[in-house]
TORSE-758586 format. One record per atom (N, C-alpha, C): x, y negated, z negated; residue number from 1; residue in one letter; atom name; chain. Coordinates in nm, 2 decimals, m for minus. Example, Ala and Ser with C-alpha at 12.3 -4.5 7.8 and 13.67 -1.06 7.14 Angstrom:
REM residues 2
     east    north       up     i   aa   at   ch
     1.32     0.57    m0.78     1    A    N    A
     1.23     0.45    m0.78     1    A   CA    A
     1.32     0.33    m0.78     1    A    C    A
     1.28     0.22    m0.71     2    S    N    A
     1.37     0.11    m0.71     2    S   CA    A
     1.29     0.00    m0.79     2    S    C    A
REM end
This chain:
REM residues 111
     east    north       up     i   aa   at   ch
     8.98   m10.00   m10.24     1    X    N    A
     9.11    m9.98   m10.19     1    X   CA    A
     9.17    m9.86   m10.25     1    X    C    A
     9.23    m9.78   m10.17     2    X    N    A
     9.29    m9.65   m10.22     2    X   CA    A
     9.44    m9.65   m10.20     2    X    C    A
     9.51    m9.60   m10.30     3    X    N    A
     9.65    m9.60   m10.29     3    X   CA    A
     9.70    m9.46   m10.26     3    X    C    A
     9.81    m9.45   m10.19     4    X    N    A
     9.88    m9.33   m10.16     4    X   CA    A
    10.02    m9.34   m10.22     4    X    C    A
    10.04    m9.26   m10.33     5    X    N    A
    10.16    m9.27   m10.41     5    X   CA    A
    10.27    m9.18   m10.34     5    X    C    A
    10.38    m9.24   m10.32     6    X    N    A
    10.50    m9.18   m10.26     6    X   CA    A
    10.55    m9.07   m10.36     6    X    C    A
    10.64    m8.99   m10.31     7    X    N    A
    10.70    m8.88   m10.39     7    X   CA    A
    10.79    m8.93   m10.50     7    X    C    A
    10.83    m9.06   m10.49     8    X    N    A
    10.92    m9.11   m10.59     8    X   CA    A
    10.84    m9.17   m10.71     8    X    C    A
    10.71    m9.15   m10.71     9    X    N    A
    10.63    m9.19   m10.82     9    X   CA    A
    10.56    m9.06   m10.87     9    X    C    A
    10.53    m9.05   m10.99    10    X    N    A
    10.47    m8.93   m11.05    10    X   CA    A
    10.32    m8.92   m11.02    10    X    C    A
    10.27    m8.80   m10.99    11    X    N    A
    10.13    m8.78   m10.97    11    X   CA    A
    10.05    m8.81   m11.10    11    X    C    A
    10.12    m8.82   m11.21    12    X    N    A
    10.05    m8.85   m11.34    12    X   CA    A
    10.01    m9.00   m11.34    12    X    C    A
    10.05    m9.08   m11.24    13    X    N    A
    10.01    m9.22   m11.23    13    X   CA    A
     9.87    m9.23   m11.18    13    X    C    A
     9.82    m9.14   m11.11    14    X    N    A
     9.68    m9.14   m11.05    14    X   CA    A
     9.57    m9.17   m11.16    14    X    C    A
     9.57    m9.09   m11.27    15    X    N    A
     9.46    m9.12   m11.37    15    X   CA    A
     9.47    m9.26   m11.43    15    X    C    A
     9.59    m9.32   m11.43    16    X    N    A
     9.61    m9.45   m11.49    16    X   CA    A
     9.55    m9.56   m11.40    16    X    C    A
     9.54    m9.54   m11.27    17    X    N    A
     9.50    m9.64   m11.18    17    X   CA    A
     9.37    m9.62   m11.11    17    X    C    A
     9.31    m9.50   m11.13    18    X    N    A
     9.20    m9.45   m11.05    18    X   CA    A
     9.07    m9.54   m11.07    18    X    C    A
     9.06    m9.60   m11.19    19    X    N    A
     8.94    m9.68   m11.21    19    X   CA    A
     8.95    m9.81   m11.13    19    X    C    A
     9.07    m9.86   m11.12    20    X    N    A
     9.09    m9.99   m11.04    20    X   CA    A
     9.11    m9.96   m10.89    20    X    C    A
     9.16    m9.85   m10.86    21    X    N    A
     9.19    m9.81   m10.72    21    X   CA    A
     9.13    m9.67   m10.69    21    X    C    A
     9.00    m9.67   m10.68    22    X    N    A
     8.93    m9.54   m10.65    22    X   CA    A
     8.98    m9.47   m10.53    22    X    C    A
     8.97    m9.34   m10.53    23    X    N    A
     9.02    m9.25   m10.42    23    X   CA    A
     9.17    m9.25   m10.40    23    X    C    A
     9.24    m9.30   m10.49    24    X    N    A
     9.39    m9.30   m10.48    24    X   CA    A
     9.44    m9.15   m10.50    24    X    C    A
     9.55    m9.12   m10.44    25    X    N    A
     9.60    m8.99   m10.44    25    X   CA    A
     9.75    m8.99   m10.43    25    X    C    A
     9.81    m8.88   m10.48    26    X    N    A
     9.96    m8.86   m10.46    26    X   CA    A
     9.98    m8.78   m10.34    26    X    C    A
    10.09    m8.81   m10.27    27    X    N    A
    10.12    m8.74   m10.14    27    X   CA    A
    10.12    m8.59   m10.16    27    X    C    A
    10.16    m8.54   m10.27    28    X    N    A
    10.17    m8.39   m10.30    28    X   CA    A
    10.03    m8.33   m10.29    28    X    C    A
     9.93    m8.40   m10.34    29    X    N    A
     9.80    m8.35   m10.33    29    X   CA    A
     9.75    m8.33   m10.19    29    X    C    A
     9.81    m8.40   m10.10    30    X    N    A
     9.77    m8.39    m9.95    30    X   CA    A
     9.87    m8.30    m9.88    30    X    C    A
     9.96    m8.24    m9.95    31    X    N    A
    10.07    m8.16    m9.89    31    X   CA    A
    10.16    m8.24    m9.79    31    X    C    A
    10.18    m8.36    m9.83    32    X    N    A
    10.27    m8.45    m9.75    32    X   CA    A
    10.40    m8.47    m9.82    32    X    C    A
    10.42    m8.40    m9.93    33    X    N    A
    10.55    m8.43   m10.01    33    X   CA    A
    10.67    m8.39    m9.93    33    X    C    A
    10.66    m8.31    m9.83    34    X    N    A
    10.78    m8.28    m9.75    34    X   CA    A
    10.78    m8.34    m9.61    34    X    C    A
    10.67    m8.42    m9.59    35    X    N    A
    10.66    m8.49    m9.46    35    X   CA    A
    10.76    m8.61    m9.45    35    X    C    A
    10.79    m8.64    m9.32    36    X    N    A
    10.88    m8.76    m9.30    36    X   CA    A
    10.81    m8.89    m9.34    36    X    C    A
    10.88    m8.99    m9.37    37    X    N    A
    10.82    m9.12    m9.40    37    X   CA    A
    10.73    m9.17    m9.29    37    X    C    A
    10.77    m9.14    m9.17    38    X    N    A
    10.68    m9.19    m9.06    38    X   CA    A
    10.55    m9.11    m9.06    38    X    C    A
    10.55    m8.98    m9.09    39    X    N    A
    10.43    m8.91    m9.09    39    X   CA    A
    10.34    m8.95    m9.21    39    X    C    A
    10.40    m8.98    m9.32    40    X    N    A
    10.32    m9.04    m9.44    40    X   CA    A
    10.26    m9.17    m9.40    40    X    C    A
    10.34    m9.26    m9.34    41    X    N    A
    10.30    m9.39    m9.29    41    X   CA    A
    10.18    m9.38    m9.20    41    X    C    A
    10.19    m9.29    m9.10    42    X    N    A
    10.09    m9.26    m9.00    42    X   CA    A
     9.96    m9.21    m9.07    42    X    C    A
     9.98    m9.12    m9.16    43    X    N    A
     9.86    m9.07    m9.23    43    X   CA    A
     9.79    m9.18    m9.31    43    X    C    A
     9.87    m9.26    m9.37    44    X    N    A
     9.81    m9.38    m9.45    44    X   CA    A
     9.73    m9.47    m9.35    44    X    C    A
     9.79    m9.50    m9.24    45    X    N    A
     9.73    m9.58    m9.14    45    X   CA    A
     9.60    m9.52    m9.09    45    X    C    A
     9.60    m9.40    m9.06    46    X    N    A
     9.48    m9.33    m9.00    46    X   CA    A
     9.37    m9.31    m9.11    46    X    C    A
     9.40    m9.31    m9.24    47    X    N    A
     9.31    m9.28    m9.34    47    X   CA    A
     9.28    m9.39    m9.44    47    X    C    A
     9.33    m9.51    m9.40    48    X    N    A
     9.29    m9.63    m9.48    48    X   CA    A
     9.36    m9.64    m9.62    48    X    C    A
     9.48    m9.59    m9.63    49    X    N    A
     9.55    m9.59    m9.76    49    X   CA    A
     9.65    m9.71    m9.76    49    X    C    A
     9.68    m9.76    m9.88    50    X    N    A
     9.79    m9.85    m9.91    50    X   CA    A
     9.90    m9.76    m9.97    50    X    C    A
    10.02    m9.77    m9.91    51    X    N    A
    10.13    m9.69    m9.97    51    X   CA    A
    10.20    m9.76   m10.08    51    X    C    A
    10.22    m9.69   m10.19    52    X    N    A
    10.29    m9.74   m10.30    52    X   CA    A
    10.42    m9.66   m10.31    52    X    C    A
    10.53    m9.73   m10.31    53    X    N    A
    10.66    m9.66   m10.31    53    X   CA    A
    10.77    m9.75   m10.38    53    X    C    A
    10.87    m9.68   m10.43    54    X    N    A
    10.99    m9.75   m10.48    54    X   CA    A
    11.10    m9.75   m10.37    54    X    C    A
    11.07    m9.70   m10.26    55    X    N    A
    11.17    m9.68   m10.15    55    X   CA    A
    11.15    m9.79   m10.04    55    X    C    A
    11.25    m9.84    m9.99    56    X    N    A
    11.24    m9.95    m9.88    56    X   CA    A
    11.21    m9.89    m9.74    56    X    C    A
    11.21    m9.76    m9.73    57    X    N    A
    11.19    m9.70    m9.59    57    X   CA    A
    11.06    m9.74    m9.53    57    X    C    A
    10.95    m9.75    m9.62    58    X    N    A
    10.82    m9.78    m9.56    58    X   CA    A
    10.81    m9.93    m9.52    58    X    C    A
    10.89   m10.01    m9.59    59    X    N    A
    10.90   m10.15    m9.55    59    X   CA    A
    10.96   m10.16    m9.41    59    X    C    A
    11.06   m10.08    m9.38    60    X    N    A
    11.12   m10.09    m9.25    60    X   CA    A
    11.02   m10.04    m9.14    60    X    C    A
    10.94    m9.94    m9.17    61    X    N    A
    10.84    m9.89    m9.08    61    X   CA    A
    10.73   m10.00    m9.05    61    X    C    A
    10.69   m10.07    m9.16    62    X    N    A
    10.59   m10.17    m9.15    62    X   CA    A
    10.65   m10.29    m9.07    62    X    C    A
    10.77   m10.32    m9.09    63    X    N    A
    10.84   m10.43    m9.02    63    X   CA    A
    10.84   m10.40    m8.87    63    X    C    A
    10.87   m10.28    m8.84    64    X    N    A
    10.88   m10.24    m8.70    64    X   CA    A
    10.75   m10.22    m8.63    64    X    C    A
    10.66   m10.15    m8.70    65    X    N    A
    10.53   m10.11    m8.63    65    X   CA    A
    10.41   m10.20    m8.67    65    X    C    A
    10.43   m10.29    m8.77    66    X    N    A
    10.32   m10.37    m8.82    66    X   CA    A
    10.24   m10.30    m8.92    66    X    C    A
    10.12   m10.36    m8.95    67    X    N    A
    10.03   m10.31    m9.06    67    X   CA    A
     9.89   m10.33    m9.01    67    X    C    A
     9.80   m10.25    m9.06    68    X    N    A
     9.81   m10.15    m9.17    68    X   CA    A
     9.90   m10.03    m9.13    68    X    C    A
     9.94    m9.95    m9.22    69    X    N    A
     9.90    m9.96    m9.37    69    X   CA    A
     9.99   m10.07    m9.44    69    X    C    A
     9.93   m10.12    m9.54    70    X    N    A
    10.00   m10.21    m9.63    70    X   CA    A
    10.09   m10.13    m9.72    70    X    C    A
    10.20   m10.19    m9.76    71    X    N    A
    10.29   m10.13    m9.85    71    X   CA    A
    10.31   m10.21    m9.98    71    X    C    A
    10.30   m10.14   m10.09    72    X    N    A
    10.33   m10.20   m10.22    72    X   CA    A
    10.47   m10.14   m10.26    72    X    C    A
    10.57   m10.23   m10.26    73    X    N    A
    10.70   m10.19   m10.29    73    X   CA    A
    10.73   m10.22   m10.43    73    X    C    A
    10.74   m10.12   m10.52    74    X    N    A
    10.77   m10.14   m10.66    74    X   CA    A
    10.92   m10.14   m10.68    74    X    C    A
    10.97   m10.26   m10.70    75    X    N    A
    11.12   m10.28   m10.72    75    X   CA    A
    11.14   m10.29   m10.87    75    X    C    A
    11.12   m10.18   m10.95    76    X    N    A
    11.12   m10.19   m11.09    76    X   CA    A
    11.22   m10.09   m11.15    76    X    C    A
    11.30   m10.03   m11.07    77    X    N    A
    11.40    m9.94   m11.12    77    X   CA    A
    11.33    m9.82   m11.19    77    X    C    A
    11.40    m9.75   m11.27    78    X    N    A
    11.35    m9.63   m11.34    78    X   CA    A
    11.26    m9.68   m11.45    78    X    C    A
    11.14    m9.63   m11.45    79    X    N    A
    11.04    m9.67   m11.56    79    X   CA    A
    10.94    m9.56   m11.58    79    X    C    A
    10.87    m9.57   m11.69    80    X    N    A
    10.78    m9.46   m11.73    80    X   CA    A
    10.65    m9.47   m11.64    80    X    C    A
    10.58    m9.36   m11.64    81    X    N    A
    10.45    m9.36   m11.58    81    X   CA    A
    10.36    m9.47   m11.64    81    X    C    A
    10.36    m9.48   m11.77    82    X    N    A
    10.28    m9.58   m11.84    82    X   CA    A
    10.31    m9.72   m11.79    82    X    C    A
    10.44    m9.75   m11.78    83    X    N    A
    10.49    m9.88   m11.73    83    X   CA    A
    10.45    m9.90   m11.59    83    X    C    A
    10.46    m9.80   m11.50    84    X    N    A
    10.42    m9.82   m11.36    84    X   CA    A
    10.28    m9.85   m11.35    84    X    C    A
    10.20    m9.78   m11.43    85    X    N    A
    10.05    m9.80   m11.43    85    X   CA    A
    10.02    m9.94   m11.48    85    X    C    A
    10.08    m9.98   m11.58    86    X    N    A
    10.05   m10.12   m11.63    86    X   CA    A
    10.09   m10.22   m11.53    86    X    C    A
    10.20   m10.20   m11.46    87    X    N    A
    10.24   m10.30   m11.36    87    X   CA    A
    10.14   m10.31   m11.25    87    X    C    A
    10.10   m10.19   m11.20    88    X    N    A
    10.00   m10.19   m11.09    88    X   CA    A
     9.87   m10.26   m11.13    88    X    C    A
     9.82   m10.23   m11.25    89    X    N    A
     9.70   m10.28   m11.30    89    X   CA    A
     9.71   m10.43   m11.33    89    X    C    A
     9.83   m10.48   m11.38    90    X    N    A
     9.85   m10.62   m11.40    90    X   CA    A
     9.85   m10.70   m11.27    90    X    C    A
     9.89   m10.64   m11.16    91    X    N    A
     9.89   m10.70   m11.03    91    X   CA    A
     9.78   m10.67   m10.94    91    X    C    A
     9.68   m10.60   m10.99    92    X    N    A
     9.57   m10.55   m10.91    92    X   CA    A
     9.50   m10.66   m10.83    92    X    C    A
     9.46   m10.77   m10.90    93    X    N    A
     9.39   m10.87   m10.83    93    X   CA    A
     9.48   m10.94   m10.72    93    X    C    A
     9.60   m10.96   m10.75    94    X    N    A
     9.69   m11.01   m10.65    94    X   CA    A
     9.71   m10.92   m10.53    94    X    C    A
     9.72   m10.79   m10.56    95    X    N    A
     9.74   m10.69   m10.46    95    X   CA    A
     9.61   m10.69   m10.37    95    X    C    A
     9.50   m10.69   m10.43    96    X    N    A
     9.37   m10.69   m10.35    96    X   CA    A
     9.36   m10.81   m10.27    96    X    C    A
     9.39   m10.93   m10.32    97    X    N    A
     9.38   m11.05   m10.25    97    X   CA    A
     9.47   m11.06   m10.13    97    X    C    A
     9.59   m11.01   m10.15    98    X    N    A
     9.69   m11.02   m10.04    98    X   CA    A
     9.65   m10.92    m9.93    98    X    C    A
     9.60   m10.80    m9.96    99    X    N    A
     9.56   m10.71    m9.86    99    X   CA    A
     9.43   m10.76    m9.79    99    X    C    A
     9.34   m10.81    m9.86   100    X    N    A
     9.22   m10.87    m9.80   100    X   CA    A
     9.25   m10.98    m9.71   100    X    C    A
     9.35   m11.07    m9.74   101    X    N    A
     9.39   m11.18    m9.66   101    X   CA    A
     9.45   m11.13    m9.53   101    X    C    A
     9.52   m11.01    m9.54   102    X    N    A
     9.57   m10.94    m9.42   102    X   CA    A
     9.68   m11.03    m9.35   102    X    C    A
     9.76   m11.10    m9.42   103    X    N    A
     9.86   m11.19    m9.36   103    X   CA    A
    10.00   m11.13    m9.37   103    X    C    A
    10.02   m11.03    m9.46   104    X    N    A
    10.15   m10.97    m9.47   104    X   CA    A
    10.12   m10.82    m9.50   104    X    C    A
    10.22   m10.74    m9.46   105    X    N    A
    10.20   m10.60    m9.47   105    X   CA    A
    10.27   m10.54    m9.60   105    X    C    A
    10.36   m10.62    m9.66   106    X    N    A
    10.44   m10.57    m9.77   106    X   CA    A
    10.42   m10.66    m9.89   106    X    C    A
    10.38   m10.59   m10.00   107    X    N    A
    10.37   m10.66   m10.13   107    X   CA    A
    10.48   m10.61   m10.22   107    X    C    A
    10.57   m10.70   m10.25   108    X    N    A
    10.68   m10.67   m10.33   108    X   CA    A
    10.66   m10.71   m10.48   108    X    C    A
    10.67   m10.61   m10.56   109    X    N    A
    10.65   m10.63   m10.71   109    X   CA    A
    10.79   m10.60   m10.77   109    X    C    A
    10.85   m10.71   m10.83   110    X    N    A
    10.98   m10.70   m10.90   110    X   CA    A
    10.96   m10.70   m11.05   110    X    C    A
    11.02   m10.60   m11.11   111    X    N    A
    11.00   m10.59   m11.26   111    X   CA    A
    11.13   m10.59   m11.34   111    X    C    A
REM end
């Protein structure tokens, strides 16, 4: 499973989660940092990514258009890269199980 980190998360998060989520990337590395949320959502869908964001906009797209892509909505407020990485790793098994079950498009992590 590969994650696509939204612009509201640091690119420095990638090395912290890459072992658990291989092929993960930040949208800036794909030159999507100025793209619309819909274009990012569409890219994720077409390329098999799970979007990770602190923004509710992707949830609205998934509610309207369905899934994939799945969305991990980090509702943790301002936090460090280290904390964000720890949270994703702590919930990795749950995230993978929910996505594999394919019953919901949005995984909400509250911190």
